[in-house]
C-alpha positions in Angstrom: 4.1 -18.2 -3.3 7.7 -19.6 -3.6 6.6 -22.6 -5.0 4.6 -22.0 -7.3 6.6 -18.0 -8.1 3.8 -16.1 -8.4 1.9 -13.2 -6.3 -0.8 -14.3 -3.3 -4.2 -13.1 -6.1 -2.4 -16.1 -8.4 -2.9 -18.5 -5.5 -6.4 -17.2 -4.2 -7.9 -16.2 -7.9 -10.7 -18.7 -8.6 -9.3 -20.1 -11.8 -13.2 -20.8 -13.8 -13.9 -16.6 -13.3 -10.6 -16.1 -15.0 -10.5 -15.6 -18.8 -7.5 -16.8 -20.8 -7.0 -13.2 -21.1 -7.0 -12.5 -17.7 -4.7 -14.7 -17.0 -2.2 -13.1 -19.2 -2.5 -10.1 -18.0 -2.3 -11.3 -14.5 1.1 -12.7 -15.2 2.5 -9.7 -17.5 1.7 -7.3 -14.2 3.2 -9.7 -12.0 6.3 -10.0 -14.4 6.2 -5.2 -14.7 5.9 -5.5 -10.6 9.2 -7.5 -10.7 10.6 -4.7 -12.8 12.7 -1.6 -11.1 10.9 1.8 -11.6 12.7 2.8 -14.2 11.3 -0.1 -16.4 8.3 0.7 -15.1 7.8 4.0 -15.9 7.1 3.6 -20.3 4.7 0.6 -19.9 2.7 2.3 -17.3 2.8 5.6 -19.7 2.0 3.5 -22.6 -1.2 1.7 -20.6 -2.1 4.6 -19.1 -2.6 6.4 -22.5 -4.3 3.0 -24.5 -7.2 3.4 -21.8 -7.5 7.1 -22.0 -7.4 6.2 -25.6 -10.2 3.5 -25.7 -12.0 5.6 -23.0 -12.2 8.2 -25.9 -13.8 6.2 -28.7 -16.0 4.3 -26.8 -17.6 8.0 -25.4 -17.3 9.0 -28.6 -19.4 5.9 -30.0 -22.1 6.1 -27.4 -22.5 10.6 -28.6 -22.5 9.4 -32.5 -25.7 7.3 -31.9 -27.5 9.4 -29.8 
């Protein structure tokens, strides 16, 4: 891990199963984990709100189809 500068999941993941977007997200999440809590909090809030908005949009789309 130290030689490659990554976390355990980076070494254990099957590279064939990881998409380019998945690999980028994994790298970003590793970098976020290295930040202090004060820098992590706003990122967590933005990501959480975005995920909630996407879930709501998906639910509304499913409801509109019925």
